[in-house]
BADRENTOR-260781 format. One line per field, with one value per residue (C-alpha): x, y, z; residue in three letters; residue number from 0. Coordinates in Angstrom, 3 decimals. Layout:
BEGIN
px	[X:...];
py	[Y:...];
pz	[Z:...];
type	[ALA:...];
seq	[NUM:...];
//
This chain:
BEGIN
px	[114.465:117.113:120.821:123.333:126.180:128.939:130.903:132.991:130.691:128.940:132.247:132.965:129.627:130.438:133.794:131.773:129.120:131.855:133.589:130.181:129.261:132.118:131.727:127.926:126.031:123.142:122.834:123.486:121.319:118.570:118.013:118.291:115.296:113.137:114.464:116.128:119.160:121.136:123.434:124.317:122.894:119.781:116.903:114.656:111.822:109.746:111.518:110.406:106.985:107.093:108.651:105.660:103.017:105.097:104.154:101.094:98.754:97.462:99.759:100.632:97.207:95.837:98.830:98.097:94.155:95.183:97.376:94.606:91.838:94.238:93.858:90.322:89.916:92.693:90.854:87.620:89.276:89.965:90.252:89.132:92.850:94.465:98.354:99.250:102.654:103.899:106.278:107.840:109.796:113.055:114.638:117.818:119.100:122.708:123.672:127.390:129.995:133.076:133.426:133.224:129.905:129.215:128.236:128.490:126.110:127.711:126.753:123.322:122.029:123.458:121.456:118.151:118.954:119.412:115.676:114.556:115.604:114.447:111.008:110.615:112.262:115.003:117.689:120.267:120.172:116.576:117.346:118.412:114.955:114.432:111.852:109.356:108.973:108.494:104.956:104.711:107.136:107.252:107.284:105.443:105.080:107.007:109.799:111.515:113.280:115.040:112.831:113.291:111.005:111.581:108.260:108.738:107.924:111.935:114.207:116.257:118.274:116.769:119.728:120.079:123.392:123.927:126.804:126.420:128.034:126.426:129.194:127.091:123.352:122.289:123.761:126.406:125.532:126.929:127.006:129.186:128.266:127.744:124.809:121.988:118.631:120.578:120.841:117.165:115.988:118.017:117.409:113.532:113.794:116.567:117.587:114.803:114.576:118.319:118.178:115.341:117.400:118.891:115.068:115.130:117.311:117.149:118.900:121.553:119.812:117.619:114.379:111.455:110.086:106.681:105.800:102.837:104.631:108.426:109.723:112.168:115.575:117.898:122.016:124.484:126.442:123.645:126.102:126.296:129.394:130.117:132.729:132.627:133.424:137.093:135.073:133.216:131.133:128.244:125.956:122.306:120.823:121.331:118.289:114.382:111.445:108.445:105.155:102.661:100.495:100.132:96.021:94.985:92.334:93.438:92.281:94.398:95.748:97.353:98.738:99.959:102.354:104.114:104.074:107.930:108.675:109.182:107.944:110.399:113.101:116.717:120.370:123.898:125.476:127.913:124.797:123.686:124.520:126.323:129.136:129.944:133.784:133.364:133.530:132.040:134.609:135.466:133.591:130.808:133.237:130.719:128.687:131.322:129.520:126.557:125.103:126.528:124.516:121.996:119.449:119.546:117.110:114.963:114.165:113.395:110.988:109.473:108.478:107.748:105.150:103.349:105.286:106.597:109.380:108.873:109.363:106.707:109.295:108.266:108.274:106.266:102.861:103.548:103.373:103.768:100.305:101.018:99.763:102.885:105.333:106.393:106.386:109.509:110.977:113.951:115.690:118.189:121.115:122.594:123.039:122.072:120.916:119.025:118.524:116.529:112.745:112.160:108.350:105.498:103.751:101.956:101.410:99.786:99.913:103.510:105.700:107.861:111.418:112.232:112.573:115.637:115.671:113.080:114.012:112.175:114.369:117.627:119.581:122.729:122.438:123.940:120.710:117.795:116.180:112.236:109.198:106.007:102.817:101.264:103.911:103.254:99.424:100.063:102.180:100.072:97.429:99.031:100.598:96.587:94.859:97.324:99.865:97.979:99.811:102.878:103.440:102.908:100.626:100.722:97.616:97.814:94.336:92.701:93.301:89.300:89.387:91.426:90.863:94.266:94.129:96.719:97.750:101.552:103.393:107.076:109.079:111.168:112.004:114.201:116.064:119.763:119.708:116.504:113.475:109.882:107.153:103.861:101.479:97.301:96.195:92.463:93.544:96.211:98.576:101.818:103.355:106.683:108.728:111.252:113.820:114.099:116.773:115.834:116.536:114.110:116.479:116.002:118.314:117.020:114.254:111.947:108.765:106.383:103.418:101.786:98.540:95.398:95.147:99.020:102.201:105.491:108.477:112.363:114.159:118.082:119.458:122.725:124.813:122.512:124.053:122.587:120.324:116.049:114.589:111.150:109.924:107.454:104.894:103.236:100.623:97.710:95.371:98.448:101.160:101.841:104.881:106.548:109.180:112.652:115.416:118.454:120.741];
py	[113.204:114.020:112.619:112.825:114.968:112.609:110.589:108.516:106.128:105.460:104.673:101.904:100.626:100.146:98.539:96.591:95.420:94.783:92.100:90.604:89.888:88.456:85.170:85.377:83.697:82.692:86.197:87.760:84.817:85.397:89.097:88.851:86.456:88.901:91.981:93.585:95.980:95.251:92.349:92.901:89.982:91.189:90.070:86.727:87.320:88.870:86.212:83.382:84.529:84.173:80.565:80.077:81.379:78.929:75.946:77.122:79.141:82.229:82.749:85.827:87.403:86.061:87.340:90.930:90.853:89.704:93.154:95.304:93.012:94.073:98.048:97.955:96.175:98.872:101.602:100.201:99.942:103.999:105.366:102.171:101.314:99.590:100.481:97.137:96.047:92.775:90.539:88.273:85.195:83.892:81.614:81.236:78.121:78.874:76.061:75.910:74.133:75.628:78.093:81.204:80.405:79.487:83.364:84.158:84.702:88.210:88.478:87.381:89.464:92.118:91.691:91.300:94.677:96.327:94.611:96.284:99.450:99.706:98.472:100.581:103.623:103.864:103.564:106.456:106.756:107.942:111.405:111.247:110.546:113.708:115.935:115.901:112.217:112.840:112.990:109.247:107.366:105.948:103.316:99.737:98.740:95.058:93.705:90.821:88.836:85.111:82.360:81.418:78.179:75.724:73.750:70.973:73.151:73.472:76.224:77.284:80.484:80.668:79.798:76.197:75.269:72.954:71.166:70.324:68.585:71.020:73.932:75.980:75.922:77.431:74.234:73.260:74.412:71.280:74.236:76.121:79.971:78.784:76.218:78.897:76.364:74.361:77.331:78.219:75.121:74.442:78.210:77.471:73.514:74.012:76.802:77.496:73.905:73.995:76.922:75.706:72.822:74.615:74.487:70.690:68.345:65.662:67.742:68.876:71.828:72.672:71.731:74.657:75.178:75.498:78.088:79.522:80.174:81.302:83.433:81.098:82.253:80.670:81.363:79.559:79.849:80.753:80.835:78.577:76.650:76.684:74.084:74.854:78.645:78.206:76.520:80.314:80.598:82.853:84.831:85.599:86.214:87.966:86.544:85.976:85.145:83.385:85.864:84.976:82.457:80.638:81.812:82.767:79.811:79.376:76.315:73.267:73.404:76.683:75.596:72.033:72.683:75.115:73.180:72.533:76.089:76.238:79.526:82.107:83.624:82.724:84.834:84.364:84.535:87.056:89.589:88.755:91.726:95.366:93.096:90.177:89.206:88.169:89.906:89.220:88.241:89.455:90.653:91.303:93.331:96.711:94.805:95.083:98.836:98.352:95.520:95.403:96.785:94.263:95.749:93.020:90.973:94.359:94.155:90.530:90.476:93.068:90.910:87.843:90.430:91.277:93.967:94.185:96.200:99.891:100.071:97.476:95.340:97.402:100.708:103.751:101.834:99.104:99.544:98.251:98.727:101.156:104.795:106.573:105.165:107.379:105.156:104.926:103.287:100.648:100.085:102.325:99.948:99.952:103.363:106.681:108.825:111.584:113.005:110.513:111.022:108.133:108.677:111.518:110.503:112.936:112.022:115.012:117.133:116.798:114.913:113.451:111.962:108.158:107.235:105.427:105.618:103.057:99.574:98.188:99.604:98.160:100.736:100.728:100.418:103.984:105.512:102.499:104.267:103.978:102.304:103.932:104.298:102.521:99.748:99.714:98.937:95.941:94.495:94.738:93.412:90.448:89.913:90.266:88.350:86.156:85.354:85.410:83.163:84.369:87.379:88.201:91.247:93.817:95.446:99.129:100.127:102.516:100.990:101.151:98.649:96.106:92.827:93.669:94.154:96.950:99.929:101.540:104.612:105.554:108.658:109.706:108.187:108.875:107.516:108.193:106.586:105.940:105.002:105.407:103.176:104.384:101.618:101.837:98.471:97.555:95.028:93.563:91.752:90.044:91.308:90.622:93.477:92.424:94.449:92.999:93.799:94.080:90.205:89.650:88.523:89.884:92.104:92.503:90.634:91.073:90.386:92.742:92.197:95.623:96.588:98.028:102.132:104.061:102.213:103.658:101.413:102.745:101.038:101.549:101.679:103.015:99.832:99.340:99.942:102.577:101.833:100.363:98.490:96.753:97.240:93.927:93.704:90.618:89.931:87.191:88.223:89.007:91.584:95.314:96.394:99.591:100.727:102.335:104.466:104.620:107.285];
pz	[84.031:85.588:85.678:88.246:86.687:88.555:85.843:88.201:89.431:86.084:84.782:87.390:87.424:83.253:83.931:86.545:84.136:81.666:83.898:85.070:81.922:81.024:83.645:84.873:81.730:83.944:84.921:81.543:79.778:82.961:82.236:78.444:78.868:80.947:78.914:82.076:81.718:84.852:84.930:88.853:91.405:92.843:94.999:93.282:94.998:92.050:89.475:92.277:91.519:88.046:88.610:90.564:87.735:85.609:88.003:89.043:85.970:87.637:90.395:89.363:88.628:91.945:93.769:92.218:93.184:96.569:96.868:95.704:98.370:100.871:99.734:100.104:103.659:104.568:102.854:104.682:108.010:107.502:111.515:113.015:112.398:115.806:116.571:117.674:117.959:116.511:117.587:115.194:116.532:114.079:113.601:111.616:110.090:109.509:106.387:105.765:104.023:105.655:108.373:107.150:106.179:109.502:111.215:114.626:116.882:116.992:113.230:113.486:116.744:114.762:111.519:113.889:115.521:111.637:111.139:114.111:113.673:109.819:110.884:114.192:112.016:114.982:112.428:112.964:109.342:109.315:109.505:105.667:104.224:102.250:103.030:100.453:101.717:105.461:105.521:103.635:106.050:109.588:112.336:111.140:114.918:113.643:115.763:115.599:118.331:118.399:118.795:122.937:122.385:119.600:117.769:120.483:123.684:124.195:125.196:121.993:121.016:117.735:115.871:114.151:112.784:110.133:108.683:104.682:101.738:99.514:98.646:95.999:96.469:93.271:91.854:89.291:85.752:83.155:80.256:78.613:77.372:73.943:74.926:75.142:74.799:77.540:80.128:79.281:80.471:83.488:84.649:84.397:85.548:88.283:89.652:92.120:93.077:93.824:95.924:97.953:99.418:101.751:103.154:103.325:105.842:103.248:100.500:102.539:103.922:107.096:107.733:108.476:111.817:111.636:109.126:110.607:114.306:112.638:110.493:108.722:107.837:106.045:105.218:102.853:99.698:97.413:94.354:91.098:90.224:86.278:85.631:81.873:82.551:84.384:87.565:87.896:91.334:90.171:92.212:90.726:93.740:97.231:98.578:98.036:99.946:99.660:98.920:101.862:100.324:103.737:103.653:100.534:100.100:96.785:94.445:95.574:91.757:92.448:96.153:95.396:92.981:95.123:98.380:97.455:98.942:102.305:103.523:104.900:103.732:101.937:102.250:100.349:103.612:102.718:102.837:106.153:108.998:109.080:110.806:108.556:108.249:104.749:101.530:98.265:95.575:92.228:90.485:92.908:95.213:94.439:97.075:99.725:100.146:98.993:99.758:103.273:105.846:106.545:104.640:102.169:104.556:105.520:101.680:101.343:104.905:103.110:100.206:102.864:104.567:100.777:99.567:95.852:94.298:93.964:90.188:90.070:88.337:85.296:83.446:84.316:83.070:86.104:89.862:93.260:94.280:97.165:96.450:98.353:96.727:93.715:90.163:88.886:85.241:86.900:89.964:91.013:90.454:94.058:93.510:95.583:93.235:94.535:91.171:89.826:88.740:85.940:85.448:85.869:89.249:91.154:95.094:97.172:94.211:93.363:90.805:93.314:92.482:92.689:96.397:96.349:100.274:100.422:101.410:98.373:95.710:94.459:96.206:97.868:101.952:102.580:101.156:102.357:105.341:105.316:104.443:103.623:105.440:102.611:102.462:106.574:106.015:103.449:106.039:109.126:107.034:106.163:109.421:110.893:108.083:106.748:109.137:112.100:114.111:113.433:115.784:119.399:119.441:122.185:122.077:122.316:122.971:125.856:129.134:129.877:126.592:128.038:129.981:132.270:135.815:135.427:133.351:133.667:131.978:132.351:132.344:131.377:128.203:126.771:130.103:131.146:134.625:136.719:134.943:136.949:136.598:137.287:137.962:138.652:139.382:139.557:142.514:144.670:142.189:141.469:138.684:136.405:135.725:132.492:130.471:127.289:124.935:120.488:120.176:123.070:125.627:129.193:130.210:133.825:135.513:139.242:140.915:142.676:145.028:144.460:146.112:143.994:142.857:142.302:142.522:141.353:140.793:139.935:137.588:137.915:134.313:134.884:133.857:130.808:127.435:124.844:122.515:122.186:125.247:125.983:129.459:129.613:132.796:132.829:135.031:135.839:132.434:130.061:129.521:128.488:126.993:126.202:124.073:126.163:124.630:126.846:126.306];
type	[MET:LYS:PHE:SER:SER:SER:LEU:LEU:PRO:ILE:VAL:PHE:PHE:LEU:ILE:PHE:LEU:SER:ASP:ALA:ARG:ALA:GLN:GLY:VAL:VAL:LEU:GLU:HIS:HIS:HIS:GLN:GLU:ASN:HIS:GLN:SER:THR:LEU:LEU:PRO:SER:CYS:GLY:SER:PHE:GLU:LEU:MET:LYS:HIS:MET:ASP:GLY:ARG:ALA:ALA:ASN:PHE:MET:GLU:LEU:SER:ASP:ASN:PHE:ILE:LEU:SER:LEU:LYS:LYS:VAL:ILE:LYS:HIS:GLN:GLY:ALA:GLU:LYS:VAL:ASN:ASN:ILE:TYR:ARG:ILE:PRO:VAL:VAL:PHE:HIS:VAL:VAL:HIS:ASN:ASN:GLU:SER:GLU:ASN:LEU:SER:ASP:GLU:VAL:ILE:GLU:ASN:GLN:LEU:GLN:VAL:MET:ASN:ASP:ALA:PHE:ARG:ARG:THR:ASN:PRO:ASP:ALA:VAL:ASP:THR:ARG:VAL:GLU:PHE:LEU:ASP:TYR:VAL:GLY:ASP:SER:ASN:ILE:GLU:PHE:PHE:LEU:ALA:GLU:THR:ASP:PRO:ASN:GLY:GLY:SER:THR:ASP:GLY:ILE:ILE:ARG:THR:SER:THR:ASP:ILE:ALA:HIS:PHE:GLY:GLY:ILE:LEU:PRO:TYR:ASN:ALA:SER:GLN:THR:PRO:GLU:ILE:THR:ALA:TRP:VAL:THR:ASP:SER:LEU:PHE:LEU:ASN:LEU:PHE:ARG:ILE:THR:GLN:SER:GLU:GLN:GLY:GLY:SER:ASP:ALA:TRP:ASP:THR:GLU:ARG:TYR:LEU:ASN:ILE:TRP:THR:GLY:ASP:LEU:ARG:ILE:LEU:GLU:PRO:GLU:ILE:ASN:ASN:PHE:GLU:GLU:LEU:VAL:TYR:LEU:GLY:LEU:ALA:THR:PRO:PRO:ILE:ASP:HIS:PHE:ASN:TRP:PRO:THR:GLU:ILE:THR:ALA:PRO:LEU:SER:GLY:PHE:SER:GLN:GLY:VAL:ILE:MET:HIS:TYR:VAL:ALA:ILE:GLY:ALA:ASN:ASN:PRO:ASN:ASN:TYR:PRO:SER:PRO:TYR:GLN:VAL:PHE:ASN:THR:SER:ALA:SER:SER:GLY:LYS:VAL:LEU:VAL:HIS:GLU:VAL:GLY:HIS:TYR:LEU:GLY:LEU:ARG:HIS:ILE:TRP:GLY:ASP:GLY:ASN:CYS:SER:LEU:ASP:ASP:PHE:ILE:ASP:ASP:THR:PRO:LEU:CYS:SER:ALA:PRO:GLY:GLN:TRP:ASP:CYS:ASN:LEU:ASN:SER:ASN:THR:CYS:VAL:ASP:GLU:ILE:GLY:GLY:VAL:ASP:LEU:PRO:ASN:MET:VAL:GLU:ASN:TYR:MET:ASP:TYR:THR:SER:GLY:THR:CYS:GLN:ASN:ALA:PHE:THR:PHE:GLY:GLN:ILE:ASP:ILE:MET:THR:GLU:VAL:LEU:THR:THR:TYR:ARG:PRO:GLU:LEU:SER:GLU:VAL:ILE:VAL:SER:VAL:PRO:TYR:SER:GLU:GLN:ASN:LEU:ASP:PHE:ASP:PHE:GLN:VAL:TYR:PRO:ASN:PRO:VAL:THR:ALA:SER:LEU:ASN:ILE:LYS:LEU:ARG:LEU:VAL:GLN:SER:ALA:ALA:LEU:GLN:VAL:GLU:LEU:LEU:ASP:PRO:LEU:GLY:ARG:ALA:VAL:ALA:THR:SER:GLN:HIS:GLN:LEU:SER:SER:GLY:GLU:ASN:THR:LEU:THR:LEU:ASP:LEU:ARG:ASP:VAL:LYS:GLN:GLY:MET:TYR:PHE:LEU:ARG:LEU:THR:GLY:ALA:ASN:GLY:SER:GLN:THR:LYS:GLN:ILE:ILE:LYS:GLN];
seq	[0:1:2:3:4:5:6:7:8:9:10:11:12:13:14:15:16:17:18:19:20:21:22:23:24:25:26:27:28:29:30:31:32:33:34:35:36:37:38:39:40:41:42:43:44:45:46:47:48:49:50:51:52:53:54:55:56:57:58:59:60:61:62:63:64:65:66:67:68:69:70:71:72:73:74:75:76:77:78:79:80:81:82:83:84:85:86:87:88:89:90:91:92:93:94:95:96:97:98:99:100:101:102:103:104:105:106:107:108:109:110:111:112:113:114:115:116:117:118:119:120:121:122:123:124:125:126:127:128:129:130:131:132:133:134:135:136:137:138:139:140:141:142:143:144:145:146:147:148:149:150:151:152:153:154:155:156:157:158:159:160:161:162:163:164:165:166:167:168:169:170:171:172:173:174:175:176:177:178:179:180:181:182:183:184:185:186:187:188:189:190:191:192:193:194:195:196:197:198:199:200:201:202:203:204:205:206:207:208:209:210:211:212:213:214:215:216:217:218:219:220:221:222:223:224:225:226:227:228:229:230:231:232:233:234:235:236:237:238:239:240:241:242:243:244:245:246:247:248:249:250:251:252:253:254:255:256:257:258:259:260:261:262:263:264:265:266:267:268:269:270:271:272:273:274:275:276:277:278:279:280:281:282:283:284:285:286:287:288:289:290:291:292:293:294:295:296:297:298:299:300:301:302:303:304:305:306:307:308:309:310:311:312:313:314:315:316:317:318:319:320:321:322:323:324:325:326:327:328:329:330:331:332:333:334:335:336:337:338:339:340:341:342:343:344:345:346:347:348:349:350:351:352:353:354:355:356:357:358:359:360:361:362:363:364:365:366:367:368:369:370:371:372:373:374:375:376:377:378:379:380:381:382:383:384:385:386:387:388:389:390:391:392:393:394:395:396:397:398:399:400:401:402:403:404:405:406:407:408:409:410:411:412:413:414:415:416:417:418:419:420:421:422:423:424:425:426:427:428:429:430:431:432:433:434:435:436:437:438:439:440:441:442:443:444:445:446:447:448:449:450:451:452:453:454:455:456:457:458:459:460:461:462:463:464:465:466:467:468:469:470:471:472:473:474:475:476:477:478:479:480:481:482:483:484:485:486];
//
């Protein structure tokens, strides 16, 4: 086991923990009950699963078996796996008690860009992945865009703003620090029910859109108000996500007690986006650098798509069920310790270090930059089998196997000025050409009546900003989309 030689971050971290311990009674008690060492706010997804297990017996066991069954299916598919692109419509429910919580469109759009960069591995810091992991990480082919159509078929920008009288969705703790049994009961019985009020309009939140067709993300103040402790506002969870239980075909005695947990992701409003103007107050100010990049939501969406924490929420004897993520004994404590290697675990014949760059660790956003292929396989299988109506699938199979009347290539890509589109049509047809930004918004649109055989179109992109785009061509029998990089 190797340790960092830098003492200054450790000293600062201990001072921070001391400050948090003095004020955060729920967090301290919560981690004592679960035999965990960190007193830092974190992701609540695994704790939510344990809470679900308390409400529905055998939930955790069934969840573990679910991942293992997915792995068997993935192994059986082998070389038959296809390279489809999955585009997921997103609705952000911005639930605000004051203007600082009413996040701007720019913050939401930035967050979606961070998600797309992370899941498509177009993030600029992908170059920081250590060489020993490069053979194990890649592009998930999963993309996100703000919903354009609401559940009733109306037009939408995918952002729902709801003013609320609820100032603290974590609830109000009516006990003081010495009332340990009462705090235990309150955390067990009330905390998650309080948090999920944000998903219900009658409880001061915003009702979910069809969870089988949209990824619902709620933002609001997730803190707990503690009047008996100098009105301290305690942050226990930066965010949490429901696991993919929609289509498990489990017994009703398992699923019925969980019906109140709306499928989606709940986020503390300060953790959204890399351009969020809000800051974490004392004693949580360390997160102003470590959890301000928009990658907390990347982590939570990973949970939503079936992933576990990379350390398996246990010691070296437990795992996240992913073969190409190294075992580790604990979360990364929001640090970027590249020297940590807390378990012996051979992958490809090598004892790899802790993968602090993995999005499913508790490490700073400054070092998170990758999903592994094993994680990607799980997320893809969840989308294909257990959330089949959620994503728009862009089928990436040979032209000869498609029912479309056309095929096309683009060049040069990346492009600086003019983009050429070479088309081959089975018969004369009308095609719509759209250039879409990562949020699914049309940057340019044109209609073309083309003859059968070879055709070439040219798009002038000189006035288009640098970045990632999608070129979508639509004919009578469907669409094809290709990713474009504008330099």
